[in-house]
C-alpha positions as CSV (number, residue, x, y, z in Angstrom):
1,M,0.0,0.0,0.0
2,T,1.4,3.4,-0.9
3,N,1.6,6.1,1.6
4,L,-0.9,8.8,0.7
5,H,0.4,11.2,3.3
6,K,4.0,11.3,2.3
7,Y,4.5,15.0,3.1
8,T,2.8,17.4,5.5
9,N,1.6,20.8,4.4
10,M,4.5,22.4,6.3
11,E,7.1,20.2,4.5
12,I,5.5,21.1,1.1
13,I,5.5,24.9,1.9
14,I,9.2,24.7,3.0
15,S,10.2,22.6,0.1
16,N,8.5,24.9,-2.4
17,G,10.3,27.9,-0.8
18,Y,13.7,26.2,-1.3
19,E,12.9,24.9,-4.8
20,P,10.2,27.0,-6.5
21,S,8.8,25.8,-9.8
22,S,10.5,27.5,-12.7
23,D,7.2,28.8,-14.1
24,F,6.1,30.4,-10.8
25,T,6.1,34.2,-10.7
26,E,5.9,36.8,-8.1
27,T,2.5,37.9,-9.5
28,L,1.2,34.4,-9.0
29,S,2.4,34.5,-5.4
30,T,0.5,37.8,-4.9
31,S,-2.6,36.2,-6.4
32,I,-2.4,33.2,-4.0
33,D,-1.9,35.6,-1.1
34,D,-5.1,37.5,-2.1
35,I,-7.1,34.3,-2.2
36,I,-5.7,33.2,1.2
37,A,-6.6,36.7,2.6
38,I,-10.2,36.1,1.4
39,Y,-10.4,32.8,3.2
40,D,-8.8,34.3,6.3
41,Q,-11.6,36.9,6.3
42,L,-14.2,34.2,6.0
43,F,-12.5,32.2,8.8
44,N,-12.5,35.3,11.1
45,S,-16.2,36.0,10.2
46,A,-17.1,32.4,11.1
47,C,-15.3,32.6,14.4
48,T,-16.8,35.9,15.3
49,L,-20.4,34.8,14.5
50,A,-19.7,31.5,16.4
51,G,-18.9,33.7,19.5
52,F,-22.1,35.7,19.1
53,Q,-24.1,32.6,18.6
54,F,-22.6,31.0,21.6
55,I,-23.6,34.1,23.7
56,G,-27.1,33.8,22.1
57,I,-27.3,30.1,23.3
58,V,-26.5,31.1,26.9
59,F,-28.6,34.2,26.6
60,D,-30.8,34.9,29.7
61,K,-34.0,33.0,29.0
62,S,-36.0,35.1,31.5
63,I,-36.4,37.8,28.7
64,I,-38.3,35.4,26.4
65,E,-39.7,32.8,28.9
66,D,-43.4,33.8,28.2
67,N,-43.5,31.9,25.0
68,I,-41.5,28.6,25.1
69,S,-42.1,27.9,21.4
70,I,-40.6,31.2,20.4
71,S,-37.6,30.8,22.6
72,S,-37.1,27.2,21.5
73,F,-37.2,28.2,17.9
74,A,-34.7,31.1,18.5
75,Y,-32.4,28.8,20.5
76,F,-32.6,26.2,17.7
77,F,-31.3,28.7,15.2
78,F,-28.6,29.9,17.6
79,G,-27.5,26.3,17.9
80,L,-27.7,25.6,14.2
81,G,-25.8,28.8,13.4
82,F,-23.1,27.8,15.9
83,I,-22.7,24.5,14.2
84,I,-22.6,26.1,10.8
85,S,-20.0,28.6,12.1
86,M,-17.8,25.8,13.3
87,L,-18.2,24.0,9.9
88,S,-17.4,27.3,8.1
89,A,-14.3,27.9,10.3
90,M,-13.1,24.4,9.6
91,M,-13.7,24.6,5.8
92,T,-12.0,28.0,5.5
93,F,-9.1,27.0,7.6
94,I,-8.6,23.8,5.5
95,T,-8.9,25.8,2.3
96,S,-6.5,28.5,3.4
97,T,-4.0,25.9,4.6
98,F,-4.2,24.1,1.3
99,L,-3.8,27.3,-0.7
100,K,-0.6,28.1,1.2
101,T,0.9,24.8,0.0
102,L,0.4,26.0,-3.6
103,R,2.9,28.7,-3.3
104,F,5.8,28.1,-5.6
105,E,4.1,25.1,-7.3
106,N,4.0,25.0,-11.1
107,K,1.1,26.8,-12.7
108,N,-0.5,23.7,-14.2
109,F,-0.6,22.0,-10.7
110,I,-2.1,25.2,-9.2
111,Q,-4.8,25.4,-11.8
112,A,-5.6,21.7,-11.7
113,S,-5.8,21.8,-7.8
114,I,-8.1,24.8,-7.8
115,K,-10.3,23.2,-10.5
116,K,-10.4,19.9,-8.6
117,Y,-11.5,21.3,-5.3
118,E,-13.5,24.3,-6.7
119,K,-16.8,23.1,-5.1
120,I,-15.2,22.6,-1.7
121,F,-13.6,26.0,-1.9
122,Y,-16.9,27.7,-2.7
123,F,-18.5,25.9,0.2
124,G,-16.7,28.5,2.4
125,Y,-18.6,31.2,0.7
126,I,-21.9,29.3,1.0
127,T,-21.4,28.7,4.7
128,F,-20.7,32.4,5.2
129,F,-24.2,33.3,3.9
130,M,-25.8,30.4,5.8
131,N,-24.0,31.5,8.9
132,T,-25.1,35.1,8.6
133,I,-28.8,34.1,8.0
134,S,-28.6,31.6,10.9
135,F,-27.6,34.5,13.1
136,M,-30.2,36.9,11.9
137,V,-33.2,34.5,12.3
138,P,-33.0,34.1,16.1
139,I,-32.3,37.8,16.6
140,N,-35.4,38.6,14.6
141,I,-37.5,36.0,16.5
142,I,-36.4,37.3,19.9
143,L,-37.2,40.9,18.8
144,H,-40.9,40.0,18.7
145,E,-40.8,39.4,22.4
146,L,-38.7,42.5,23.2
147,I,-40.1,45.4,21.1
148,Y,-43.5,46.4,19.7
149,F,-44.8,44.2,17.0
150,P,-44.7,46.7,14.1
151,F,-41.1,47.5,14.9
152,A,-40.2,43.8,15.0
153,I,-41.9,43.3,11.6
154,F,-40.0,46.3,10.2
155,I,-36.7,44.8,11.3
156,N,-37.7,41.4,9.9
157,I,-38.4,42.9,6.5
158,V,-35.2,44.9,6.5
159,S,-33.2,41.8,7.5
160,V,-34.7,39.8,4.6
161,I,-34.0,42.6,2.2
162,I,-30.4,42.9,3.4
163,S,-29.9,39.1,3.1
164,I,-31.3,39.1,-0.4
165,L,-29.3,42.1,-1.5
166,G,-26.1,40.7,0.0
167,I,-26.5,37.4,-1.8
168,T,-27.5,39.1,-5.0
169,F,-24.6,41.5,-4.9
170,Y,-22.2,38.6,-4.3
171,I,-23.6,36.7,-7.3
172,I,-23.5,39.8,-9.6
173,I,-20.1,41.3,-8.5
174,V,-18.0,38.3,-7.5
175,H,-19.5,35.0,-8.8
176,N,-20.8,35.9,-12.3
177,K,-18.6,36.3,-15.4
178,Q,-17.5,39.9,-15.5
179,S,-17.9,41.2,-19.1
180,Y,-19.5,44.6,-19.8
181,L,-20.7,46.3,-23.0
182,I,-20.5,50.1,-22.6
183,D,-21.0,52.4,-25.6
184,N,-20.6,49.4,-27.9
185,V,-17.2,48.5,-26.4
186,E,-16.7,45.2,-24.6
187,Y,-14.7,45.2,-21.4
188,K,-13.9,41.8,-19.9
189,R,-11.5,40.3,-17.4
190,N,-8.1,38.9,-18.6
191,I,-9.2,35.4,-18.1
192,Y,-11.9,35.7,-20.8
193,H,-9.5,37.0,-23.6
């Protein structure tokens, strides 16, 4: 049986630092750093929301003890959000760690690796939105017990609008192919030339 775990990620990073691939450039290194920075931000967001969700789980129940079904529903979403936060933190940590091992690899290996694990890498983005929504839902539920009903409904509506706008802006600005036609001139990213 072959050893599937011949080298650790630390050994790969050090080895690539000593013997970089001949087709690796400083620009590619900067690109990898930018991708890693995005996943570090996602990791930090997941950890921050996990902290807030944990505080929500241990939140003083006396504030919302009048209606056990509302408090149970809110606590369910705090717990679910906490689990999603932990999953998001793990996924973004794993992705960031893997991306760091790509530094100084050859371009073909980098492209093949990113393509192979593309769905797993995007899972970090998906869990970010799931995590955010899982945090907003219990807060919106609890507000119905703490403030006047019309105010709570208003905050609920604004929360839904913000969630939809955030996901829509992400899809339009980050996820979709960026190609524009302005005054009969086409502008597109380098990758589409």
